[in-house]
C-alpha positions in Angstrom: 24.0 0.8 -14.0 22.4 2.7 -11.1 24.7 3.6 -8.3 23.1 5.0 -5.2 25.7 3.9 -2.6 23.0 2.6 -0.2 25.6 1.3 2.2 27.1 4.8 2.5 23.8 6.5 3.3 23.8 7.8 6.9 20.2 9.0 7.1 16.9 9.4 5.4 17.8 12.9 4.3 20.2 11.4 1.8 17.4 9.1 0.5 15.0 12.1 0.1 17.8 14.0 -1.8 18.4 10.9 -4.0 14.6 10.4 -4.7 13.9 14.1 -5.0 11.8 16.2 -2.7 9.1 16.7 -5.3 8.7 13.0 -6.0 8.7 12.2 -2.3 6.1 14.9 -1.5 3.9 13.8 -4.4 4.0 10.1 -3.2 3.3 11.2 0.4 0.4 13.5 -0.6 -1.1 10.9 -2.9 -1.1 8.2 -0.2 -2.4 10.6 2.4 -5.3 11.6 0.2 -6.1 8.0 -0.5 -6.0 7.2 3.3 -8.3 10.1 4.0 -10.7 8.9 1.3 -10.6 5.4 2.8 -11.3 6.7 6.3 -14.3 8.7 5.1 -15.7 6.0 2.8 -15.3 3.3 5.5 -17.1 5.4 8.1 -14.1 6.1 10.3 -14.0 9.9 10.0 -15.2 10.5 13.5 -12.7 8.1 15.2 -9.6 7.8 13.0 -7.0 9.9 11.2 -3.9 9.4 9.1 -0.8 10.0 11.3 1.6 12.0 9.1 4.7 11.0 10.9 4.0 7.3 10.6 2.9 7.8 7.0 6.2 9.6 6.3 8.0 6.5 7.7 5.9 4.3 5.3 7.1 6.4 2.4 10.7 6.4 3.5 10.7 2.6 4.0 9.0 2.2 0.6 11.5 4.4 -1.3 14.5 2.6 0.5 13.2 -0.8 -0.6 12.5 0.5 -4.2 16.0 2.0 -4.4 17.6 -1.3 -3.2 15.5 -3.2 -5.8 16.5 -0.8 -8.6 20.1 -1.0 -7.7 20.2 -4.8 -7.3 18.5 -5.3 -10.7 20.1 -2.3 -12.5 16.8 -0.9 -13.5 15.4 2.6 -13.7 11.7 1.9 -13.1 9.6 -0.6 -11.3 6.2 -2.0 -12.3 3.0 -0.7 -10.7 2.4 -4.1 -9.0 5.7 -3.8 -7.1 4.8 -0.2 -6.2 1.6 -1.3 -4.6 3.1 -4.4 -3.1 5.8 -2.5 -1.2 3.5 0.3 -0.2 0.9 -2.1 1.2 3.5 -4.2 3.1 4.8 -1.1 4.8 1.2 0.1 5.6 0.5 -3.2 7.3 3.8 -3.0 9.3 3.8 0.7 10.3 0.0 1.2 10.7 -0.3 4.9 9.7 -4.1 5.1 10.4 -4.6 5.8 14.1 -7.5 6.3 16.4 -8.5 9.5 18.2 -10.6 7.7 20.8 -10.8 4.2 22.1 -13.2 1.9 20.3 -14.6 -1.4 21.3 -15.5 -2.5 17.8 -13.3 -5.3 16.4 -13.3 -3.8 12.9 -11.5 -0.8 14.3 -8.6 -2.9 15.5 -7.6 -3.8 12.0 -8.2 -0.5 10.2 -4.8 -0.5 8.5 -5.3 -4.0 7.3 -8.6 -2.9 5.9 -6.8 0.0 4.2 -4.3 -2.4 2.7 -7.1 -4.6 1.3 -8.8 -1.5 -0.1 -5.6 -0.4 -1.9 -4.9 -3.9 -3.2 -8.5 -4.5 -4.5 -8.5 -1.1 -6.1 -5.3 -1.7 -7.9 -6.5 -5.1 -9.1 -9.8 -3.8 -10.3 -8.7 -0.4 -11.7 -5.5 -1.2 -13.6 -5.5 2.5 -14.6 -9.1 2.7 -15.6 -12.4 2.5 -13.7 -14.0 -0.9 -13.7 -17.1 -2.2 -11.9 -17.7 -5.7 -10.7 -20.7 -7.3 -12.3 -23.5 -8.0 -9.7 -23.2 -11.7 -10.3 -19.6 -11.6 -9.0 -20.0 -9.1 -6.2 -20.3 -11.8 -3.6 -17.1 -13.4 -4.8 -15.3 -10.0 -4.5 -16.5 -9.7 -0.9 -15.2 -13.2 -0.2 -11.9 -12.3 -1.8 -11.6 -9.1 0.2 -12.3 -11.0 3.4 -9.6 -13.5 2.6 -7.2 -10.5 2.0 -8.2 -9.0 5.3 -7.5 -12.4 7.0 -4.1 -12.6 5.3 -3.1 -9.0 6.4 -4.3 -9.7 10.0 -2.7 -13.1 10.6 0.0 -13.8 8.0 3.5 -12.5 7.1 2.8 -9.6 4.7 5.6 -10.0 2.2 5.9 -7.6 -0.8 6.9 -10.5 -3.1 3.7 -12.4 -2.2 1.6 -9.3 -2.6 3.0 -8.7 -6.0 2.2 -12.3 -7.1 -1.3 -11.9 -5.6 -1.9 -8.7 -7.6 -0.6 -10.3 -10.8 -2.7 -13.4 -10.2 -5.9 -11.4 -9.7 -5.2 -9.4 -12.9 -4.5 -12.6 -14.9 -7.7 -14.1 -13.6 -9.6 -11.1 -15.0 -8.0 -11.7 -18.4 -8.8 -15.4 -18.7 -12.3 -15.3 -17.3 
């Protein structure tokens, strides 16, 4: 049984000590690198950046949720789908990608939701290895990504729903 005494934690310093500074730093740097890659790839490098303080809060909230989950279920590890689900839900809530300058383009307003969709689709398609969508299905993937973006913009972004969404996508790939 795992005992973290979550109710006795007074601040995030205790959480970082519990998780381990190296593990925390590794997760932060990995997500920051991915955010920067997304910003570049999506054409936002001139106007947007990843706010480190907000990203730090995303990681703190993520680890607190994971710690609660592990304690409640008396488990040591969580599945990758949960990792992505909790991370994505906190990205949508905290919005770590910020703008340097004002932009009038609507796509810019929802940059964090686009980043969340990017993370989710990459997790669904990669599953640890590089996969490419056949050209015949490329249009369906675009539709799916647009549906995700709509969900992240206008619906309650719940980690449990996101986990089911990831699992369903992966299952669809197996039975197709």
